[in-house]
N, C-alpha and C positions, 0 to 999 in steps of 0.2 A: 502494501500500500504505498504509497507515492509521501502522502503526507503524514507519515510516523514520526513523531519525532520522542524526546528522552523529556524524562518533568520528572522534578525532585519533589521532593516529598518529605515534611516535616512535622513531626507533630509538637505542637506547641499549649497544650491545655493534658488536664488530666480527666480521670472520668468522671471523678463524682457519682454521683445515681444514676448513670444511665443506663441506655437497653442493652438486654446481653448480645443485639444485632449489631451492635457497635465495635462494642467487646469486640465481639468476633472477628467481622470486618476490619478493624484495626490490627487482631492478631493476623487476618490472609496477610496485609500490608508487612507485616513486621514492626509494625511501630509502637512498642512495648511500653520506652518509657518516654519520657519529653524529652525531646533536642533529638532524638531518633531521626533520621535523616537517612532516605530511600529514596533507588530508581525504578517509576517503573516508565512503562511506554503508553503512547494518549489513546490504546485501544479503548471502544465501549464499553466493555467490561470493567476496565481499572478507572474511567472517568466516572463511571456508575456508583462504584467504587468509595471516589473522593468528592461525591456531592453526596452523597453517604452521610460521610460523616465529615465531612466539611466546617465542620462547627470545631474540631478539636486538630486537624491540621490547617496546612497551608500549602500552595503546590504550586509550579510554575515550568517554565521553559525553562534547564540550565544550560548553560553554554557547552562552549568545553573547554576551553582556559579554567571555566570556575568547578568543572568534572577532576581535570585533571591535578586542582589543589587539593580539593577532596583527597583525591588518590594519596596523594604526595602525603599527605599532613593526617589523615585523620584513616587510612584504606587500613584490613588488619588481614592478617590467615588465620584460620581456627588453630586452636592454641593461643591466640592473642600478640600474636606477634605482630611487628609492624611488614608491611607487606616491600617487600625487596626483588632485585635484580633475578636471585637465583628463582625465587619465588614466580617469576613473570616467564622464565624459560623452560620450569615444566608445563607453565599452560600454551607454550610456544611463540611468546609475545618476546619480542627484543629488548623492546623498553615501554616505559610506561605511560609515554605520548600515545606510544600504538593501541596500547588495550584504553586509554583516555576516549581514544577516536573512536575504537571498534565499540564500545558501548556508548558511544557519545550518536551515535548512526547505526546500533540497535542491529548489529553484525556477529557480538556477544551476548550471550547471560550470563546471568551469575548462579540458575542453577547448569550449564555445562561449564563454570567455572569454577567447580566442585570449594576450594579452599580457600578461596575470597570469601571473606563474613558479608554478605546482601547488605549490611548497615549500617551504618557510619552516625560512633559516638561522639557528637560535638558538646558543646558545653554553652550555656543559655547565650543569647547574643549580644558584642559588647555592646553599652552603652544602652543594652534592654532593647524592648520588642517600640517601634513607635508605632502607639494607638493601644487601644484596650484591648484584650485578650479573647478577650468575651464577644466582639465586631466578627463585623465580617472586614476583610479587607476595602472595599470597591466603598461603604460608609467609613474609612479611616480609622479600622481595628485591624488586625496580625490575621484573622484565620481564613480561609479559601481561597481563589483561586486571585492569583498575583501577575503573571505572566511573567515577560524577565527580570522583573523585579527582584525576581528569587534570589535571582545570583549575588545581590548586594547582602538579603540575611544569607546568605549561604556563607560569604565571605565574610560573616562579621561573627559567625557559630566558626569557623575550624580555626 
């Protein structure tokens, strides 16, 4: 599909008294804790899940540059080690830039990359969120779809 894009999804709120459906959807998206970041594509199934949990997450189109920074600083392999060149060689990639390009262009998937963890553990954004966590981004808050502005938030969190 020519319109496929790589989306970054960040969990920004806790659950509280939410429904089990929302908990299950966040678990499917692998967003178990606040400040966890994961990558998905814009298939209708993922977009449906994102709209279901839009009060707890924010998402948008990540740039290849930001994705490379995320892999360099927060990329981990199973066992908790930092992602290194030796791990990349096992997967068939020469450089981290090549892996970032493959993930960005959706030619590689975390399901097939076995040893790389599909979730990036980030810290809260420097200088905090711009707006209320309980409001949508379009209304001056944090949650929901934010488009290219996700790159600024990811850079503040890594």
